[in-house]
N, C-alpha and C positions, 0 to 999 in steps of 0.2 A: 504494500500500500504506500503510495507517495502522495504528498500534498505540498503546496507552497508553504514554506515555513516562515512564520513571523519572527521578529527579532527576539532575543532573550528567551531561550527555552528554559524549562524547569531545570534547576540545578540539583545534581545528585550529590549527597553527602553521606556516603556509606562505604564500608569495605567492599571490594570487588567480589563478584560472584561468578561462578562458571557460566559462560554463555550469556551473561547479562547484556552484552552489546546487541544481541538479537532482539531484546525487549526494549532496552533504553536507547533507542536510536535518536539521533538529533531531531528528526522529523516527528517522532512520537512524543518526545519531551516538549517540542514546540507546540504540538496539539494540546497536550495537558496544560501547558502554560496559558494557552489561549482560553481554554475552558475555565481555568482559575480566574483570569483577569475579568472575564465576562460574567461569571456566575457566583464566585465566592462571596462578593458583597451581598447578594440577595440571600445566599445561604446564611450569612451572619445575621441578617435582619430576621429571618425566619426562626433562627435559634432564640433570638431575643423575644419573639412573639410567643414561643413555647413557654418561656419563663413568665410572661404576662398572663397567659392563660392558666398556668398552674397556680399563680397567685389568686386569680379569680375563683378557681375551684376551691382553694383553701378558705376563701371568704364565704362561699355560698354552699359548698358540698353539693353542687348541682351541675348537671349537664343536660343539654337539650339539642334537638335538631335545629339547624341554623335558620332563623327567620329570613335572613337576607338572600338565601339561595333556594327558597321554596319553588321558584320558577324552574329550577333545574330538576328538582324532584318530581314536579308535576308535568314537565315537558315530555315531548315525544322525540326520543333520540336513541340511537344504538351505537355501540362501539364497533370498530372496524371488524369485518369477518376474520376469523382465525385463519392463519396460514395453514397449509396442509400439515406441516411438521408439528403444529401445536393444537391440532383439532381433537386428537385423542390423547388425553392426559391421565388415563385412569389410575396409573400408579407412578409416583415420582419418588426417587431416592435422593437423599440429601447427604452432603459430606464435603470435606475440604478438598483442595486441589493438589495434594501431594501425588507423587507419580503412581504409587500403587492404587490409591483410591480412584484416581482418574480412570485407570484401566478397569478396575472392578465395577465402578459405577456405570461406565459406558456399556459394559458387558452384562449388567445385572438382570436384564430382561424388563426393567422398568421402561416406561415410555419417555420419561424425562429424568434428567439428572440436574438437581440444583447444585451447581458448582459454586462452593461457598467461600467467599473472601471475608465473610462477616462473622456471625456468632460461632461457627464451627472451625474458625481459623484464628489462631493468635497471630496478630499482624507483625511478626518479625519481618525484617527486610527480605530474608531468604524466602519465607512463605509467600510474600507479596510478589516478588520477581519470578521465582521459580514456579509458582503457581500459574502465572501468566504463560511462562515458557511451556509448561506441561500441556496447557490447552492448545497452544500453537502446534506442538508436536503431535497431539492427538488428531487435530484436523488435517495435519500433513501425513498422518499414519506412519510416523517414525518414532512412536513411543513404545517402549517395552520396559520391563522391570524384573529383576531377579532378587528375591528375598535373600539377604546375606546370611540370615539365620538358618533358613530351611533349604535354600537352594532352589525353591520353587520359582518357575518362570511365568510371567504374565505377559499376554499380548492381546491386541484387539481382535474381536470377532469381525466378520464381514460388515460392511458399512450399513446394510439394511437391517442389521440386528442391534445396532447401537442406539442408546438413548439420545434424545435431543437435549442439548445443553441449554439450560437457563441459568445465567450467571448472576450471583448476588454480590454486589459491591458493598462496601462498608456503609454504615449509617451516617447521616449528616453530621452527627456530633463529633466524629473522630477525625483526627488529623493524620497526615503522613509526614512524620518529622524528617524523613530522609529526602524528601523532595520539597524544594522551596522555590517560590516565585516572588521576585521583588522583596526578598527578605522574610516572607511569610510561608509557613508550612501549607502545602496544598491539602485541601480537604480529602480525606481518604476515599470518599465516594467518587470524587472527580479523578483521582489517580487511578483507581481500579477501573472505572468505566472508561476513562480516556485511553489507557494502554490497551485494554481489551478491544474496544471498538476500533481503534486505529489499526490494530494488527489483524483483526479477524472479521470485520464486517463483510468485506468482499470475499474472503475465503469461505465464509458461511453461505453467502449467496451462491457461490460456485458449487457448493455441496447441496444446493436445493433447500437450504434452511435460511437462517438469518440471525442477527444479533438480538438475542432475547434476554430479558433481565427480570430478576426479582428485586423489588424495591423494599428495603427493610425499614422498620421503625418510623414510617410516615405518620405524622400527627395531624395533618390538615390537608385540605384540597389545595391550599396555596403551595404546599411543598410538592404536591403532585404537578401543579402548574410549572414549577421550576424545572422538574424533571422533563416535562413535555418540551419546554423551551430548549433544554439541553439536547434532547433528541433531534429537534428540528434543526438546530444549529449544526450538530455533528454530522447529520446526514447531508446537509447542504455543503458543509466544509469539505467533505471527502467524496462528494459526488455519488452518494448512495440515494436511491429513490426514496422520497418521503413516504412514511408508513411502513418501511421495512422493519424498523425496530418494533418489538412488542414487549410490553411490560406487564408483569403480574405484581400487584401490590399486596404486601402482607398487611392485613388488618390486625395488627398486634399491639395497638395502643387504644385505650378507651376513647380518646378524643376522635380518632379516625373512625371508630365504629358509628359515630354520629354523622359522619360525612362520606359514607361509602358511595352514594350516588354521585356526589360532587367530585370525588376522587376519580371515578370512572369517566365522568364528563370531561374533566380537565385533560385526561389522557386518551380521549375517545378514539383518536386516529392511531394511537399506539397501544391501546389497552388490550390485554388478552384475558384478564381475570383478577380475582381477589382470592387470598388465602387466609384461612383461619389459624393464625399462629398462637397456640394456646399459652405457652409459658410466658412469653413476652407480654401477652395480653394481661395475664394475671399480675405480672410485675408492674405493668402500667396502671392497673387499678389500684394496687397498693401505693405506688409512688404518688399518684394524683390525689388519693383520698386518705393518705396515711395519717392525717390529723383530723379526720372527719368523725371520730368517735366510734363507739362500740358497734354501730350498725354497719360500719365498713371494714370491720376486722375479719380478715380472711382466715379460715381454718388451715390445717396442714395442707400443703399443696397436693398431696396424693388423695386427699378427701374431696378435692374439687374436680369432679369428673365432668365430662361433657354433657351429662344429663342434669347437672345442676340448673335450676330454672334460669338464672342470669346468663349461663353459658349457652343454654338452648336458645334463648332470645337472640344472642349474638350470632350463633351459627345459622339459625333459620332466617334471620334478617339478611345475612350474607348471601345465602342461596337465592332468596327471593330477589334481592337487589341485582345480583349478577345475571340471573336468567331474564329478568325484566329488560335488561340492557344488552342481552346477547353475549355476555361474558361467561367465562368458565368460573365455577366455584370449586376451589380446591380445599380439601379437608386437612385435618391436623396430623401431627406426628405420632407414629408408633415407634417408641424409642427402645423397645426391648431388644437386648442382645442375646441371641440364643447361646446356650451353654453346650460345650462339647462333652460335658461330664454329667449333667443332671437332666435326664430325659423327662422326669416327672415335672420339674420346674418349667421345662419347655412346653410340655403339654398344657399346663395351666395357663401359661403366658400366651401361647398361641390361641387358645380359646378366647382370651380377653381381647387380643388383637382382632380376631375374626369378628367378635361381637361389635367392636368399635367400628370396624370398616363396613360391616353389614349396616349398622345404623347410619353411617354417613351416606352410603350408596342409596339406602331407602329414603333418606331425607332429601335427596336431590343433588348431592355433590357430584361433580363430574370426575373427580379423582381425589387422591389422598397421598400423604407422605409416609415413607418408612425410612428407618435409619440403617437398616442392615439388609444385604441381599437375600438372606433366608426368609425375610418377611414379604418379599415381592410376590411370590406365588399366592400367599394367603390373601393379601390385599387385592391381587388381580382376580382371584376367584370371587370375592365379594362384589366387585364391580362388574365382572363378566356376568354374574347372575342377574344383575339389574339391567345392564346395558345391552347384553347380547352382542350383536354385530354393530350396534350404533356407536359412533365415536364419543358421544356425550349425551347428556339429557337436558340440554339447555331449553328444550321445548317444554319442560316441566316447570311451569311458571310459579308455582307455590303461592298462588293468590289467596290461599287459605291463611297465610301468615300475616299477622298484624302485631307489630311490636310497639308498645308505648315507651316513651323516653325513659321512664323510671325503671322499666323492667331490665334494662342493660346494667344498671347499677344496684339492683336489689340483692346485694350480697347477703343480707340477713334472711333471704328466702331459703338459704341452704341450711339444713338441719345438721350442722357439724361445728365443732369447736376446736380451737388450737389445743394440742396435747403436749405433754412434756416430751414424749418420744418424737413428736414433730419438731420441737426445738432442737433436740439432739441430732436428728437427721439433717436439719438445715445446716447446723454447724459442721457436721461431718462432710456432707456433700460440698458445702461451700469451700472449706479448706482444701479438700482433695482436688476439687476442680481448679481453684486458683493456682495451686502448686503446679499442676500440669500446664496451665495457661502460661505461667511465667517461664516455663521451659519450652514454650513454643507450640504446645498442643492445644487445639481448640475444641476438638471432638474427643471426648474421654469416656471410657466405660467405667461407671461407678455403680457398684451394687446391682449389676445386671441391666443397667439402663445406659443408653448413649446420651451423655449430657453435653450441653454447650453453654455459652455464656449466659443465655437466658435462665438456665438453672441456677447459677450462682447469684444472678440478680434477684430472682424470686426468693432464694434462701436468705440472703442478707436483708432484703426488704421486709420479709416477714418477721425476722428477729427484731429489726428496728421498730416495726409497727406494734408488735406484741409488747415490747418493753414500754413504749410510749403510751400505749393504751392501758397499761397496768393489768394485762391478762393474768388470770389465776388458772393454773392447770388442774387437771383432775386429781393430782396427788397433793393438792393444797399449796404447791410452790407457786410463787409469783414470778413472772418473767422480769428479770432484772439484768443489768449489766454484769453484776457480780456472778449470777448464776451462769450467764453466757460465757464469761471468762473461765469459770470452773469447768464447764463442759468442754470448752476449747482446749484447755490444758490437758484434760483427760484424753481427748482425741489425739493430741500431739504425742502423748506418752504411748497410746495404743498404736499409733502409726510407727513410732520408733521400734516398738516391740515386734511389730508385723514385718518391718522392712530390714531390721538390723541396723546397728550403729553406722556402719560404713555407707550403706545406701541412703540412710536418713541424712547423713552429713552431705552427701553428694547432691541431694535434692534441694528444693527451695521451701521446705516445710515451715521453718520458723517465719520466713518472710510472708508466706501465704497465710499463716495463722494471724500474724500481726495485721496484714491488710484486711483480712476478713473482719476482724474485730473493729478496725478503724471504720470501715464502711457500714458496719452493723450498729455501732455504738455512738459514733460522733453525733453531737447535737445537730450539726449542719448536715443534712442528708445529701449525699453525693448523687447527682442526677444519674450517672452511669458508673458502675464499678470499673469499667474498662478505662475510664479516664485516669484515675490514680494508678491503675494497674499498668497502663501503657508507659507511664513514667518509670516504672521499675522493670520493664521488659527489655532484656538485652538482645541486641541483634537487630 
């Protein structure tokens, strides 16, 4: 891909990596710099608007559909028709873009692979650059991998058996400190999008597909408008036909749940669907209503199933909204990691996965997520049973669904309470995940589940909320900073016993412990755990 380069490309300040020159070309860095100069100021304004909206929620403990955009919700319009490569999305696998995962995900049998530069990837410079390189190599069919431990070799299947890639850049709040323009770090979203689009837009068109994206942590239709303007500019700048880009927006913030139609409308020439991102959605509810009193206190995260009334309201509204506008509705994650040793645990977990995917398919979703290749056949069977030979069920309009504004935040409609074991689990998972993240791993198996950054966010947010709400557990103990520190100290000792002194010392356990307590106990709640964590990330 070549394009006329404006002056002053983005400046790279990082140790050299193998083959980085194939990704960090002068023309690609010039394109990233142009994106930064045009769009970073608007991104900054929108981040400021997030803070204003959060302050308003703190004052009112209320959200509603926007009165100023009623004409959008009441109007007659549709998103652009899905391209052939994205028309059937019945199973999507998620995961980071390391070399082995790239091959396994493309070969998994899923229709789509969410190639993740966001929550499933710790943004070390190596992960950012080599992840881009792995995707280029995959499209050029020059990717292979041999596991140094087992000697097992991995290679791509024939092209018609590979999943379609939908790439997820970082959220708007994150910076890429190794790339600067005019003395400022480039937003991570623009770095990820810019490098990927520059190198692969034409490649993907030549393969009969296109540059498709998942947009994370969107909080408003104005943020969707910014993305749409970026797509229009990028396509024009590189001579790609308008409408080639397709974007699926994760509805994983509570504010976005009130603007689903407006988000699709802003992206309508480039929209392909919405996704129900469960863990970040719960994190967003806690974050926004963390000081709203007892009625907004969320119970243990594992007690909040998709059948909870406020979660049903969210998912049913998403399906109705998508199908009303001709877009795909994509369901949530099955995070279970099958065990090679425990057949009974697998049987029980597979039954739960099947029930979850059956429910989504019967509710009208057009597809759903899994985190492990072994779950692809289970999810596929659920959707095959409902779809048959149809690529989707967008014709199922779900006009029976009517959701009132208060139903989306009726947290107290769930008959469950925080438990002491829930606090202990939050501390355990939070520390274990952060330790892996600080070592550069974003997708981590913990206690049989594939966890990503959203897991740590909900864990530390619940600890913060429970302490500040004065929650009393079933054993009579009150959620306090002192209790949390005691549980964290016990967990650190247990990890040392589990790993041995040498492995413990080689890890980042103390640092993870300290960071988890910082973001769980500080009076000033950090908007995102990954902001202070990024400052500690080496590489």
